[in-house]
ZAMARKOL-969397 format. One record per atom (N, C-alpha, C): residue number from 1; atom name; x negated, y negated, z. Coordinates in steps of 0.001 Angstrom, whole numbers. Layout:
N
TIRO;NUM;CA;X;Y;Z .
...
***
This chain:
161
TIRO;1;N;-83209;-124782;198417 .
TIRO;1;CA;-82013;-124761;197594 .
TIRO;1;C;-81915;-123436;196822 .
TIRO;2;N;-83055;-122981;196288 .
TIRO;2;CA;-83079;-121711;195546 .
TIRO;2;C;-82732;-120545;196458 .
TIRO;3;N;-83274;-120545;197666 .
TIRO;3;CA;-82975;-119481;198619 .
TIRO;3;C;-81495;-119475;199012 .
TIRO;4;N;-80913;-120624;199136 .
TIRO;4;CA;-79501;-120717;199475 .
TIRO;4;C;-78642;-120121;198362 .
TIRO;5;N;-78948;-120469;197129 .
TIRO;5;CA;-78191;-119934;195985 .
TIRO;5;C;-78377;-118419;195879 .
TIRO;6;N;-79618;-117967;196060 .
TIRO;6;CA;-79886;-116524;195986 .
TIRO;6;C;-79159;-115775;197102 .
TIRO;7;N;-79145;-116316;198312 .
TIRO;7;CA;-78463;-115638;199420 .
TIRO;7;C;-76953;-115592;199197 .
TIRO;8;N;-76391;-116634;198625 .
TIRO;8;CA;-74953;-116634;198316 .
TIRO;8;C;-74643;-115582;197257 .
TIRO;9;N;-75469;-115508;196233 .
TIRO;9;CA;-75260;-114498;195187 .
TIRO;9;C;-75381;-113082;195739 .
TIRO;10;N;-76382;-112845;196565 .
TIRO;10;CA;-76557;-111513;197160 .
TIRO;10;C;-75377;-111150;198056 .
TIRO;11;N;-74873;-112118;198788 .
TIRO;11;CA;-73739;-111818;199676 .
TIRO;11;C;-72484;-111486;198869 .
TIRO;12;N;-72376;-111999;197665 .
TIRO;12;CA;-71233;-111677;196809 .
TIRO;12;C;-71428;-110369;196049 .
TIRO;13;N;-72654;-110066;195665 .
TIRO;13;CA;-72930;-108903;194824 .
TIRO;13;C;-73117;-107624;195634 .
TIRO;14;N;-73818;-107681;196752 .
TIRO;14;CA;-74140;-106468;197513 .
TIRO;14;C;-72919;-105664;197941 .
TIRO;15;N;-71839;-106258;198400 .
TIRO;15;CA;-70685;-105433;198774 .
TIRO;15;C;-70075;-104667;197590 .
TIRO;16;N;-70329;-105100;196394 .
TIRO;16;CA;-69760;-104437;195212 .
TIRO;16;C;-70653;-103334;194664 .
TIRO;17;N;-71875;-103220;195097 .
TIRO;17;CA;-72795;-102219;194558 .
TIRO;17;C;-72340;-100779;194769 .
TIRO;18;N;-71767;-100398;195907 .
TIRO;18;CA;-71314;-99016;196036 .
TIRO;18;C;-70294;-98639;194965 .
TIRO;19;N;-69565;-99575;194452 .
TIRO;19;CA;-68602;-99316;193389 .
TIRO;19;C;-69254;-98929;192073 .
TIRO;20;N;-70543;-99226;191923 .
TIRO;20;CA;-71231;-98887;190684 .
TIRO;20;C;-71351;-97380;190519 .
TIRO;21;N;-71599;-96666;191594 .
TIRO;21;CA;-71717;-95209;191522 .
TIRO;21;C;-70386;-94597;191091 .
TIRO;22;N;-69293;-95092;191635 .
TIRO;22;CA;-67970;-94592;191254 .
TIRO;22;C;-67670;-94928;189792 .
TIRO;23;N;-68112;-96090;189349 .
TIRO;23;CA;-67906;-96467;187948 .
TIRO;23;C;-68700;-95555;187012 .
TIRO;24;N;-69925;-95208;187409 .
TIRO;24;CA;-70727;-94280;186599 .
TIRO;24;C;-70107;-92890;186586 .
TIRO;25;N;-69524;-92480;187700 .
TIRO;25;CA;-68841;-91194;187765 .
TIRO;25;C;-67635;-91189;186830 .
TIRO;26;N;-66833;-92239;186870 .
TIRO;26;CA;-65674;-92340;185976 .
TIRO;26;C;-66100;-92344;184513 .
TIRO;27;N;-67130;-93114;184193 .
TIRO;27;CA;-67612;-93186;182813 .
TIRO;27;C;-68145;-91836;182342 .
TIRO;28;N;-68844;-91130;183216 .
TIRO;28;CA;-69384;-89815;182860 .
TIRO;28;C;-68264;-88806;182631 .
TIRO;29;N;-67254;-88831;183477 .
TIRO;29;CA;-66115;-87925;183315 .
TIRO;29;C;-65383;-88229;182007 .
TIRO;30;N;-65175;-89495;181719 .
TIRO;30;CA;-64521;-89873;180462 .
TIRO;30;C;-65353;-89425;179264 .
TIRO;31;N;-66649;-89618;179352 .
TIRO;31;CA;-67546;-89251;178242 .
TIRO;31;C;-67498;-87750;177957 .
TIRO;32;N;-67579;-86932;179000 .
TIRO;32;CA;-67546;-85487;178807 .
TIRO;32;C;-66168;-85013;178341 .
TIRO;33;N;-65132;-85641;178830 .
TIRO;33;CA;-63776;-85295;178396 .
TIRO;33;C;-63598;-85566;176903 .
TIRO;34;N;-64023;-86723;176477 .
TIRO;34;CA;-63930;-87081;175054 .
TIRO;34;C;-64818;-86162;174213 .
TIRO;35;N;-65999;-85839;174709 .
TIRO;35;CA;-66913;-84956;173991 .
TIRO;35;C;-66290;-83578;173768 .
TIRO;36;N;-65671;-83015;174791 .
TIRO;36;CA;-65064;-81695;174653 .
TIRO;36;C;-63915;-81710;173643 .
TIRO;37;N;-63100;-82737;173682 .
TIRO;37;CA;-62003;-82854;172713 .
TIRO;37;C;-62564;-83033;171308 .
TIRO;38;N;-63610;-83821;171184 .
TIRO;38;CA;-64251;-84041;169886 .
TIRO;38;C;-64796;-82733;169313 .
TIRO;39;N;-65454;-81931;170138 .
TIRO;39;CA;-66010;-80666;169656 .
TIRO;39;C;-64904;-79717;169202 .
TIRO;40;N;-63799;-79696;169903 .
TIRO;40;CA;-62664;-78861;169484 .
TIRO;40;C;-62131;-79337;168139 .
TIRO;41;N;-61998;-80644;167972 .
TIRO;41;CA;-61513;-81201;166705 .
TIRO;41;C;-62490;-80943;165559 .
TIRO;42;N;-63772;-81171;165805 .
TIRO;42;CA;-64786;-80964;164767 .
TIRO;42;C;-64870;-79493;164351 .
TIRO;43;N;-64717;-78615;165293 .
TIRO;43;CA;-64756;-77192;164984 .
TIRO;43;C;-63637;-76828;164011 .
TIRO;44;N;-62437;-77298;164280 .
TIRO;44;CA;-61303;-77013;163395 .
TIRO;44;C;-61489;-77687;162035 .
TIRO;45;N;-62003;-78894;162022 .
TIRO;45;CA;-62171;-79643;160786 .
TIRO;45;C;-63274;-79070;159901 .
TIRO;46;N;-64404;-78714;160498 .
TIRO;46;CA;-65572;-78289;159725 .
TIRO;46;C;-65735;-76775;159608 .
TIRO;47;N;-64917;-76016;160318 .
TIRO;47;CA;-65033;-74568;160255 .
TIRO;47;C;-66309;-74047;160885 .
TIRO;48;N;-66791;-74751;161886 .
TIRO;48;CA;-68020;-74358;162582 .
TIRO;48;C;-67683;-73989;164021 .
TIRO;49;N;-68515;-73157;164605 .
TIRO;49;CA;-68405;-72850;166027 .
TIRO;49;C;-69376;-73777;166749 .
TIRO;50;N;-68866;-74513;167716 .
TIRO;50;CA;-69715;-75399;168511 .
TIRO;50;C;-69927;-74782;169885 .
TIRO;51;N;-71149;-74944;170389 .
TIRO;51;CA;-71497;-74469;171729 .
TIRO;51;C;-71926;-75673;172560 .
TIRO;52;N;-71231;-75868;173654 .
TIRO;52;CA;-71604;-76890;174631 .
TIRO;52;C;-72257;-76140;175775 .
TIRO;53;N;-73565;-76287;175913 .
TIRO;53;CA;-74320;-75591;176946 .
TIRO;53;C;-74534;-76552;178109 .
TIRO;54;N;-73854;-76277;179214 .
TIRO;54;CA;-73932;-77125;180400 .
TIRO;54;C;-74992;-76561;181349 .
TIRO;55;N;-75935;-77393;181726 .
TIRO;55;CA;-76989;-77005;182658 .
TIRO;55;C;-76650;-77621;184015 .
TIRO;56;N;-76095;-76799;184901 .
TIRO;56;CA;-75641;-77294;186203 .
TIRO;56;C;-76795;-77650;187130 .
TIRO;57;N;-77976;-77141;186853 .
TIRO;57;CA;-79131;-77443;187696 .
TIRO;57;C;-79792;-78773;187320 .
TIRO;58;N;-79761;-79109;186055 .
TIRO;58;CA;-80432;-80330;185581 .
TIRO;58;C;-79458;-81454;185262 .
TIRO;59;N;-78154;-81200;185387 .
TIRO;59;CA;-77133;-82216;185135 .
TIRO;59;C;-77221;-82766;183718 .
TIRO;60;N;-77309;-81833;182757 .
TIRO;60;CA;-77401;-82223;181348 .
TIRO;60;C;-76669;-81216;180487 .
TIRO;61;N;-76547;-81506;179196 .
TIRO;61;CA;-75883;-80607;178266 .
TIRO;61;C;-76561;-80658;176912 .
TIRO;62;N;-76381;-79568;176171 .
TIRO;62;CA;-76896;-79467;174812 .
TIRO;62;C;-75765;-79002;173908 .
TIRO;63;N;-75786;-79478;172688 .
TIRO;63;CA;-74755;-79110;171717 .
TIRO;63;C;-75432;-78491;170501 .
TIRO;64;N;-74899;-77369;170075 .
TIRO;64;CA;-75395;-76701;168872 .
TIRO;64;C;-74192;-76111;168144 .
TIRO;65;N;-74391;-75789;166867 .
TIRO;65;CA;-73293;-75219;166096 .
TIRO;65;C;-73814;-74116;165185 .
TIRO;66;N;-72863;-73371;164668 .
TIRO;66;CA;-73175;-72279;163756 .
TIRO;66;C;-72032;-72201;162742 .
TIRO;67;N;-72396;-71897;161517 .
TIRO;67;CA;-71370;-71676;160490 .
TIRO;67;C;-71118;-70171;160439 .
TIRO;68;N;-69966;-69727;160916 .
TIRO;68;CA;-69744;-68277;161026 .
TIRO;68;C;-69544;-67578;159695 .
TIRO;69;N;-69156;-68295;158662 .
TIRO;69;CA;-68828;-67650;157395 .
TIRO;69;C;-69837;-68005;156306 .
TIRO;70;N;-71117;-67989;156674 .
TIRO;70;CA;-72182;-68347;155749 .
TIRO;70;C;-72416;-67184;154798 .
TIRO;71;N;-72506;-67491;153521 .
TIRO;71;CA;-72853;-66468;152531 .
TIRO;71;C;-74357;-66246;152622 .
TIRO;72;N;-74747;-64980;152803 .
TIRO;72;CA;-76159;-64656;152926 .
TIRO;72;C;-76497;-63536;151961 .
TIRO;73;N;-77779;-63440;151651 .
TIRO;73;CA;-78248;-62329;150840 .
TIRO;73;C;-78097;-61036;151624 .
TIRO;74;N;-77796;-59960;150942 .
TIRO;74;CA;-77637;-58675;151622 .
TIRO;74;C;-78952;-58184;152219 .
TIRO;75;N;-80072;-58668;151682 .
TIRO;75;CA;-81374;-58225;152179 .
TIRO;75;C;-81758;-58900;153494 .
TIRO;76;N;-81090;-59973;153846 .
TIRO;76;CA;-81430;-60702;155072 .
TIRO;76;C;-80898;-59962;156284 .
TIRO;77;N;-81801;-59630;157178 .
TIRO;77;CA;-81396;-58964;158413 .
TIRO;77;C;-81361;-59925;159596 .
TIRO;78;N;-81848;-61133;159380 .
TIRO;78;CA;-81894;-62088;160477 .
TIRO;78;C;-80489;-62597;160791 .
TIRO;79;N;-80134;-62612;162054 .
TIRO;79;CA;-78815;-63133;162412 .
TIRO;79;C;-78763;-64650;162230 .
TIRO;80;N;-77588;-65148;161955 .
TIRO;80;CA;-77395;-66597;161884 .
TIRO;80;C;-77383;-67105;163318 .
TIRO;81;N;-78177;-68147;163602 .
TIRO;81;CA;-78299;-68641;164968 .
TIRO;81;C;-77746;-70051;165093 .
TIRO;82;N;-77448;-70424;166334 .
TIRO;82;CA;-76992;-71775;166604 .
TIRO;82;C;-78116;-72752;166294 .
TIRO;83;N;-77737;-73885;165741 .
TIRO;83;CA;-78713;-74924;165427 .
TIRO;83;C;-78150;-76268;165842 .
TIRO;84;N;-79046;-77173;166117 .
TIRO;84;CA;-78606;-78504;166494 .
TIRO;84;C;-78393;-79328;165242 .
TIRO;85;N;-77250;-79955;165171 .
TIRO;85;CA;-76903;-80819;164042 .
TIRO;85;C;-77089;-82265;164467 .
TIRO;86;N;-77262;-83095;163481 .
TIRO;86;CA;-77257;-84510;163799 .
TIRO;86;C;-75816;-84975;163722 .
TIRO;87;N;-75340;-85506;164803 .
TIRO;87;CA;-73987;-86036;164878 .
TIRO;87;C;-74012;-87140;165924 .
TIRO;88;N;-73725;-88328;165497 .
TIRO;88;CA;-73807;-89473;166406 .
TIRO;88;C;-72859;-89356;167592 .
TIRO;89;N;-71774;-88592;167435 .
TIRO;89;CA;-70791;-88480;168510 .
TIRO;89;C;-70989;-87237;169368 .
TIRO;90;N;-71780;-86295;168894 .
TIRO;90;CA;-71995;-85044;169637 .
TIRO;90;C;-73490;-84825;169815 .
TIRO;91;N;-74064;-85570;170712 .
TIRO;91;CA;-75488;-85468;170984 .
TIRO;91;C;-75723;-84842;172354 .
TIRO;92;N;-76897;-84239;172501 .
TIRO;92;CA;-77302;-83762;173812 .
TIRO;92;C;-77323;-84950;174760 .
TIRO;93;N;-77112;-84684;176029 .
TIRO;93;CA;-77104;-85796;176965 .
TIRO;93;C;-77328;-85351;178385 .
TIRO;94;N;-77390;-86331;179265 .
TIRO;94;CA;-77534;-86045;180689 .
TIRO;94;C;-76769;-87082;181471 .
TIRO;95;N;-76434;-86720;182671 .
TIRO;95;CA;-75680;-87615;183529 .
TIRO;95;C;-76611;-88669;184126 .
TIRO;96;N;-76070;-89831;184443 .
TIRO;96;CA;-76915;-90872;185065 .
TIRO;96;C;-77334;-90452;186473 .
TIRO;97;N;-78371;-91088;186971 .
TIRO;97;CA;-78837;-90810;188330 .
TIRO;97;C;-77690;-91010;189312 .
TIRO;98;N;-77579;-90081;190243 .
TIRO;98;CA;-76536;-90176;191253 .
TIRO;98;C;-75247;-89462;190894 .
TIRO;99;N;-75129;-88968;189659 .
TIRO;99;CA;-73944;-88228;189224 .
TIRO;99;C;-74389;-86808;188900 .
TIRO;100;N;-73620;-85823;189368 .
TIRO;100;CA;-74032;-84430;189249 .
TIRO;100;C;-72923;-83554;188663 .
TIRO;101;N;-73349;-82504;187944 .
TIRO;101;CA;-72428;-81442;187546 .
TIRO;101;C;-72310;-80535;188763 .
TIRO;102;N;-71193;-80572;189438 .
TIRO;102;CA;-71044;-79823;190680 .
TIRO;102;C;-70625;-78374;190442 .
TIRO;103;N;-69648;-78157;189538 .
TIRO;103;CA;-69214;-76787;189276 .
TIRO;103;C;-68485;-76709;187941 .
TIRO;104;N;-68427;-75486;187437 .
TIRO;104;CA;-67705;-75190;186206 .
TIRO;104;C;-66858;-73951;186480 .
TIRO;105;N;-65569;-74069;186246 .
TIRO;105;CA;-64655;-72963;186497 .
TIRO;105;C;-64053;-72497;185180 .
TIRO;106;N;-64172;-71194;184945 .
TIRO;106;CA;-63581;-70539;183779 .
TIRO;106;C;-62721;-69388;184300 .
TIRO;107;N;-62010;-68686;183434 .
TIRO;107;CA;-61264;-67513;183907 .
TIRO;107;C;-62158;-66456;184560 .
TIRO;108;N;-63464;-66491;184267 .
TIRO;108;CA;-64401;-65539;184871 .
TIRO;108;C;-64817;-65933;186285 .
TIRO;109;N;-64503;-67143;186696 .
TIRO;109;CA;-64867;-67590;188034 .
TIRO;109;C;-65565;-68939;188015 .
TIRO;110;N;-66017;-69345;189195 .
TIRO;110;CA;-66667;-70646;189360 .
TIRO;110;C;-68179;-70478;189403 .
TIRO;111;N;-68873;-71374;188719 .
TIRO;111;CA;-70343;-71402;188745 .
TIRO;111;C;-70781;-72738;189312 .
TIRO;112;N;-71813;-72679;190163 .
TIRO;112;CA;-72348;-73919;190735 .
TIRO;112;C;-73818;-74109;190391 .
TIRO;113;N;-74394;-73157;189658 .
TIRO;113;CA;-75804;-73253;189280 .
TIRO;113;C;-76017;-72532;187957 .
TIRO;114;N;-77157;-72823;187348 .
TIRO;114;CA;-77512;-72158;186099 .
TIRO;114;C;-76906;-72848;184884 .
TIRO;115;N;-76910;-72123;183790 .
TIRO;115;CA;-76365;-72633;182542 .
TIRO;115;C;-75111;-71867;182177 .
TIRO;116;N;-74161;-72565;181591 .
TIRO;116;CA;-72924;-71937;181145 .
TIRO;116;C;-72543;-72548;179802 .
TIRO;117;N;-72227;-71688;178846 .
TIRO;117;CA;-71823;-72153;177522 .
TIRO;117;C;-70304;-72183;177416 .
TIRO;118;N;-69812;-73220;176752 .
TIRO;118;CA;-68396;-73337;176418 .
TIRO;118;C;-68343;-73376;174896 .
TIRO;119;N;-67530;-72490;174298 .
TIRO;119;CA;-67471;-72367;172851 .
TIRO;119;C;-66178;-72956;172304 .
TIRO;120;N;-66320;-73637;171165 .
TIRO;120;CA;-65182;-74220;170466 .
TIRO;120;C;-65148;-73595;169072 .
TIRO;121;N;-64102;-72837;168786 .
TIRO;121;CA;-63978;-72105;167531 .
TIRO;121;C;-63026;-72822;166575 .
TIRO;122;N;-63168;-72588;165258 .
TIRO;122;CA;-62240;-73199;164313 .
TIRO;122;C;-60784;-72820;164592 .
TIRO;123;N;-60571;-71631;165115 .
TIRO;123;CA;-59222;-71163;165417 .
TIRO;123;C;-58725;-71679;166767 .
TIRO;124;N;-59591;-72310;167524 .
TIRO;124;CA;-59240;-72809;168848 .
TIRO;124;C;-60268;-72354;169858 .
TIRO;125;N;-60292;-73004;171006 .
TIRO;125;CA;-61256;-72658;172054 .
TIRO;125;C;-60893;-71312;172670 .
TIRO;126;N;-61886;-70678;173252 .
TIRO;126;CA;-61689;-69354;173831 .
TIRO;126;C;-60960;-69377;175169 .
TIRO;127;N;-61236;-70387;175982 .
TIRO;127;CA;-60699;-70361;177335 .
TIRO;127;C;-60549;-71761;177914 .
TIRO;128;N;-59691;-71840;178916 .
TIRO;128;CA;-59551;-73074;179662 .
TIRO;128;C;-60771;-73244;180555 .
TIRO;129;N;-61156;-74496;180779 .
TIRO;129;CA;-62349;-74799;181562 .
TIRO;129;C;-62037;-75982;182474 .
TIRO;130;N;-62571;-75918;183685 .
TIRO;130;CA;-62539;-77068;184596 .
TIRO;130;C;-63957;-77404;184996 .
TIRO;131;N;-64317;-78649;184831 .
TIRO;131;CA;-65662;-79116;185142 .
TIRO;131;C;-65551;-80185;186222 .
TIRO;132;N;-66269;-79991;187330 .
TIRO;132;CA;-66235;-80959;188430 .
TIRO;132;C;-67535;-81746;188460 .
TIRO;133;N;-67396;-83060;188464 .
TIRO;133;CA;-68527;-83975;188603 .
TIRO;133;C;-68451;-84610;189987 .
TIRO;134;N;-69591;-84933;190546 .
TIRO;134;CA;-69626;-85589;191850 .
TIRO;134;C;-70731;-86630;191854 .
TIRO;135;N;-70635;-87541;192807 .
TIRO;135;CA;-71693;-88530;192992 .
TIRO;135;C;-72145;-88509;194437 .
TIRO;136;N;-73234;-89168;194709 .
TIRO;136;CA;-73913;-89080;196007 .
TIRO;136;C;-73019;-89397;197201 .
TIRO;137;N;-72074;-90296;197041 .
TIRO;137;CA;-71218;-90691;198166 .
TIRO;137;C;-70048;-89737;198389 .
TIRO;138;N;-69976;-88658;197610 .
TIRO;138;CA;-68922;-87667;197816 .
TIRO;138;C;-67719;-87796;196906 .
TIRO;139;N;-67662;-88843;196102 .
TIRO;139;CA;-66557;-88979;195142 .
TIRO;139;C;-66646;-87855;194121 .
TIRO;140;N;-65510;-87368;193669 .
TIRO;140;CA;-65473;-86298;192672 .
TIRO;140;C;-64469;-86624;191583 .
TIRO;141;N;-64732;-86066;190400 .
TIRO;141;CA;-63788;-86117;189286 .
TIRO;141;C;-63774;-84735;188646 .
TIRO;142;N;-62615;-84333;188151 .
TIRO;142;CA;-62506;-83057;187463 .
TIRO;142;C;-61998;-83283;186050 .
TIRO;143;N;-62595;-82529;185144 .
TIRO;143;CA;-62185;-82543;183743 .
TIRO;143;C;-61557;-81189;183464 .
TIRO;144;N;-60405;-81200;182859 .
TIRO;144;CA;-59726;-79960;182497 .
TIRO;144;C;-59638;-79877;180978 .
TIRO;145;N;-60182;-78781;180429 .
TIRO;145;CA;-60058;-78536;178993 .
TIRO;145;C;-58986;-77479;178795 .
TIRO;146;N;-57941;-77831;178060 .
TIRO;146;CA;-56831;-76933;177765 .
TIRO;146;C;-57083;-76315;176392 .
TIRO;147;N;-57401;-75024;176364 .
TIRO;147;CA;-57745;-74344;175118 .
TIRO;147;C;-56579;-74341;174136 .
TIRO;148;N;-55368;-74198;174624 .
TIRO;148;CA;-54206;-74155;173736 .
TIRO;148;C;-53986;-75498;173037 .
TIRO;149;N;-54199;-76576;173759 .
TIRO;149;CA;-54015;-77909;173181 .
TIRO;149;C;-55271;-78388;172460 .
TIRO;150;N;-56414;-77809;172770 .
TIRO;150;CA;-57674;-78251;172175 .
TIRO;150;C;-58072;-79635;172632 .
TIRO;151;N;-57723;-79956;173876 .
TIRO;151;CA;-57999;-81297;174393 .
TIRO;151;C;-58414;-81232;175853 .
TIRO;152;N;-59233;-82196;176232 .
TIRO;152;CA;-59686;-82320;177616 .
TIRO;152;C;-59167;-83629;178184 .
TIRO;153;N;-59022;-83638;179503 .
TIRO;153;CA;-58594;-84864;180179 .
TIRO;153;C;-59169;-84890;181575 .
TIRO;154;N;-59328;-86081;182097 .
TIRO;154;CA;-59779;-86263;183466 .
TIRO;154;C;-58540;-86188;184348 .
TIRO;155;N;-58592;-85333;185342 .
TIRO;155;CA;-57446;-85147;186225 .
TIRO;155;C;-57285;-86308;187179 .
TIRO;156;N;-56047;-86564;187568 .
TIRO;156;CA;-55775;-87577;188592 .
TIRO;156;C;-56131;-86990;189953 .
TIRO;157;N;-56182;-87819;190961 .
TIRO;157;CA;-56532;-87352;192302 .
TIRO;157;C;-55508;-86330;192811 .
TIRO;158;N;-54240;-86527;192495 .
TIRO;158;CA;-53211;-85584;192930 .
TIRO;158;C;-53371;-84231;192256 .
TIRO;159;N;-53766;-84218;190994 .
TIRO;159;CA;-53930;-82964;190262 .
TIRO;159;C;-55181;-82204;190707 .
TIRO;160;N;-56149;-82890;191250 .
TIRO;160;CA;-57387;-82242;191698 .
TIRO;160;C;-57140;-81414;192951 .
TIRO;161;N;-56171;-81735;193725 .
TIRO;161;CA;-55932;-81040;194997 .
TIRO;161;C;-55186;-79789;194791 .
***
């Protein structure tokens, strides 16, 4: 009886498992889109420069900030450097297994490897960015950050082409 129930459950669940990878891809794209918009908003609100460092080789990101208008002693020669802040909404992260950072496109061109920083300034972001995520089965999602609007969105399938 137990084997019968287990086999019925497996026959119902197994066909839906491939959809889990696509769901993780969608969730990851939404998460990064919201994160980029949040960093643009926080930069304008707090007067800080935020750096989103995307590691295309490790499928992860780091967030750091700097206060550009810090009052310092004239005797200090050390430059002000980016530091990691505690922020529950802007934490370092990585993509789930099976989801990859495939490419990052800026006005300077497309990158498929290495690290690339995206900066969010209090006056607005420096440039438009497109970030492509992919999963093992070949599904892709693209995130477009519009510097003028200070917002990111996940593109529809028609807009990706």
